[in-house]
N, C-alpha and C positions, 0 to 999 in steps of 0.2 A: 846302671850305666849312665854316665853323664851325657848331656845333649849339646849339640851345636845349635845355637839360637841366633837367628839373623833379625835384629831390629832395624828397621830402616824407614825414614820419612820419605814419602813419595807424593807427587802431585796426583790429582784425580786422573790425569792422562798418562801416568806411569813413569814419570821422570824423577830421579833422585836429585838431580841438579840441573841448572840451566845450561845453555850451550858453552859457557865459559867456566862451568863448575860452580856458579853462584848458588848459594842456598839462603839468600836473604828473604825468600818467600816462606821459609819455615816459620810456623806460628807456635813457637815454644813459649808458653806462659808458665807461671808458677805451678798451676794445677798439673799440667802435662809433665813438667820437669820433675815434680815430686813423685809422680807415678813412675816415670822412667828410673829415678833414683831407687825406688822401692824394688823395681825389677832387677836392677843391676847390682845392688849391694850384696846379695848372696852368691853372685857368680864367682867362679874360681879363677877366671882369667879373661882378659880382653885379647882377641886375636884380630889383627888388622894388617892392611897393606901399608906400604911406606908413606903414601900421600896422606892417608887418614891419620896415621900415627904422628906424622910431623905436624899436621894441623892441630891435633890434640895437644901435643907436647909444646906447641907454641903458646897456648893459652892456659891450659888447666893446671899446670904445676903451681902457679902463683895467683890463680883466679880468686882465691879466698882472701887475698890481701887487698883486693880492689874494693874501696869503700862503696862503690855503686853496685857490687855484686848482690844479687838476691839471695835469701837464705837457701833455696834449692841449688843455686850455683855454687855457693860456699860448700854445701854438703857434697856436691858432685866432685868438686876439686879434691877433697879428701879421698873419696872413693877411687877416683882415677889414679891419684898418686900411689895409693897403697896396693891397688890391684896388680897382681902379676900380669905382664903383657908379653905377647908373642907378636912380632912384626915380621911379615914376609916381604923380602926385598932382594932383588938381584944386585943392587948397588950399595945399599947401606951395610956398613961393616960393624957398627956398634950403635947402641942407643942407650940413653939414660932412663931413669924413672922405672926401675924394676922391670926392664925389658930384655927379652931374649930375641936375637935376630936369627931368622931362618931364611935360607935362600931359595928353597923349593918346597912346594906343597907335596908331601909324600903321604898318600892316603893311609898307608899302614901306620905311619907315625901318628896321624890324627886319630885313627881307630884305637891305638894304644893309649893316647892321651884321654880319649873318651872312656876307656875302661878303668882309668884310675879313680879312686874314691874322691869325693868332694863335690862342689857345686858345678853347675853347668858352665859352658864356655860360650861367650858372646863374640860374634864376628862383626867387624865393621869394615866398611869400604866395599863399594859395588864391584870393582874389578876382582878383588879377592873372593867376594861372594859368588861371582860368576864361576870362578875356578872351583870353589867348594861345591857349587851346584853341579858342575860338570862331572865331578867325582862322586856325586850323590852323598855328600857329607853333612848336609843341613837337615836337622831334625824338625825345627820349628821356624816359622816365619811370623814375625810381629811387624806388620806394616802399619805405619801411622799415616793415614791418607789425609793430606791437607786439602782444604777446600779451595783449590786454585788450579787453573788450567794453564800450563806453561806454553803449550803449542809446539815447543821444540826444546831439546835439551839432551841430557844423558839418561838413557833408559837403564832401569835397574838390571834387567837381564837382556843385554843387547843381542846375544846370539840365540839361535833357535837350537832346540835339542831334539834329537830323534826319539827320545823316550818320553812318555807321559807319566807323571807321578800324581796319584790321588792325594789330596789333602783333606784333612778333617778340621772343621771349624771348632775351636776350643772356646773362643771368647770374642765378643765385640764390646766395644766401649766407646761412647761418645763423650768427648770433652767439651767444656763450656765454650771454647774458642772455635768449635766446629770440626776439629780433627777427630777422625774415627780410627780406632784401633781394630784391625782385622788380624786375629791371632789364630794361626793354623798350625797343625802338625802333620807330619807325613803319616799317611794311612798305610802302614806296612802290612796290614791284613789283606789289602786288595792286591798285593803283589804275588 
């Protein structure tokens, strides 16, 4: 069965973006970007919300034609263009770049998607991640903790949940720039 994987960069104090959505504090260097590319390359699809999809579609389709793009950026541009994408939006009617638009998250549809053969599914966008969390659809969390304290901003999971889910640590990794990966999976044996 395929998994839903949430990779997300966060500050040490738990924010995925600053108060105005800024992410200029992300410390993505070539080492980290190569690692992320390795993780994303075998995935079956990118699942995102409209805002994340539009941000990605604004840059990545032609990023590899930019002469200042690093080799990992060039590689990711190809990965992003070729990967099937599902974008959830109540307002978007169509999207380019191998993208299917869905208007509502239907848990039974996600479970059916997970039951199909192929690689895992990666989710992007904090609002959509919160919805998937609400429906208990996320199997793995790959948090890239950046060595910065924002003090204020947008929290990864802004709402509280009545239920507690145990996680099991799979991996940690420290990158040369000080970013630390905390890779956890749902511990479904504790349920």
